[in-house]
Structure formats: structure tokens, C-alpha cells
C-alpha positions in Angstrom: -19.2 25.7 -16.3 -17.0 24.9 -13.5 -13.5 23.7 -14.2 -13.3 20.0 -13.4 -10.5 21.8 -10.8 -12.6 24.6 -9.4 -14.7 22.2 -8.8 -12.6 19.9 -6.9 -11.0 23.0 -4.7 -15.1 23.2 -4.0 -15.2 19.9 -2.4 -11.6 19.9 -0.5 -12.4 23.3 1.1 -15.9 21.8 1.5 -14.2 18.0 3.8 -10.7 20.9 4.6 -14.0 22.6 7.5 -15.9 19.4 8.7 -12.3 18.1 9.3 -11.2 20.4 11.4 -14.1 20.6 12.9 -13.9 16.8 13.6 -9.7 17.6 14.8 -10.8 20.8 16.9 -14.1 18.5 18.7 -11.6 15.6 19.4 -8.2 17.5 20.6 -9.5 19.6 23.4 -6.4 21.0 22.9 -6.8 22.4 19.8 -6.5 25.1 19.8 -6.7 26.7 15.7 -6.4 25.3 12.3 -6.0 27.1 9.1 -6.0 26.2 5.5 -3.9 27.3 3.8 -1.9 26.7 0.3 -4.1 26.1 -2.8 -6.4 24.9 -1.8 -7.7 28.5 0.1 -5.4 30.1 -1.9 -8.0 31.4 -4.8 -4.9 32.9 -6.7 -2.4 29.7 -6.6 -2.7 27.6 -9.5 -4.8 24.3 -8.3 -4.9 21.0 -9.6 -6.1 18.0 -9.7 -3.3 16.4 -7.6 -3.3 18.9 -5.2 -3.4 18.0 -1.7 -4.5 20.1 1.6 -2.9 21.7 4.0 -3.8 22.2 7.1 -1.9 23.9 10.2 -3.2 23.5 13.8 -2.0 25.3 16.8 -2.4 23.3 20.5 -3.1 19.4 19.8 -1.2 16.6 19.7 0.4 15.4 16.2 0.0 11.7 16.2 -3.3 11.9 17.7 -4.6 14.8 15.4 -3.0 12.8 12.1 -4.6 9.2 13.0 -8.3 11.4 13.1 -7.5 11.8 9.5 -10.0 9.7 7.5 -9.0 8.1 4.1 -11.2 9.8 1.3 -10.4 11.0 -2.1 -8.1 14.0 -0.7 -4.3 14.3 0.5 -4.2 16.0 3.9 -0.9 17.8 4.3 -1.2 18.9 8.3 1.6 21.1 10.0 1.9 22.1 13.6 2.9 25.5 14.0 3.6 25.6 17.3 6.5 23.7 16.3 7.8 25.7 13.4 9.7 29.0 12.5 8.4 32.2 13.9 9.1 33.7 10.8 7.2 30.9 8.4 4.3 31.2 10.7 3.9 35.2 10.5 4.8 35.0 6.7 3.7 32.1 5.4 -0.4 32.5 6.8 -1.6 35.2 5.9 -3.3 34.1 3.4 -4.7 31.1 5.0 -8.9 30.6 5.6 -9.0 29.5 9.2 -11.3 27.2 9.6 -11.4 26.5 13.4 -10.6 28.6 16.7 -11.9 28.4 20.5 
């Protein structure tokens, strides 16, 4: 039997995949959406209060943020074009591409 936290992680991943597609379709400037952190990096511990970390390339942060629906999950949204190169290259190597043009 799957633990409650693992069941929630599976739901969070499904929600994030659908959200990434919606964000990409809603803003034509979005080139990619990547899921990272404990929701997608399964070697990390996942808690019942873990959030969904999404990073994107292209698009407008404010517009994308306004498109995130209220749900059981807290979503963190990160604009990769505004981050230091070292973070992008090193910090996201375990991320999962959820949307890409």
C-alpha cells in the first residue's frame, strides 16, 4: 500500500503536468516548463505539505502566475531567464521537462 505522502506526490505530479501544458498553451512566449524539487526528484523526501516547484523559460511571470488555479497544492513559479546561469545549469539537472515547444 502506498503511503499518503507518495499518493500526494503522484497527484502533485499529475496536477503539475496539466498545469504546465495549460501555461504553455496560454502564453505563446513560454518555451519550456520544468518541474523540480521534491515533487519530481524522487530521491528527495516528500512531505504532505511539500509544494510544486515549476521553472519556465520565456513568458511573462505575472501572467503565468495569474493562471495558476487554487488547488490543494502550493505552486512556486521561477523564471529561468532571471536566474544565475550556475543555478540553471546545476540546480535543475534533475528536473523534469513538463512542457517544451
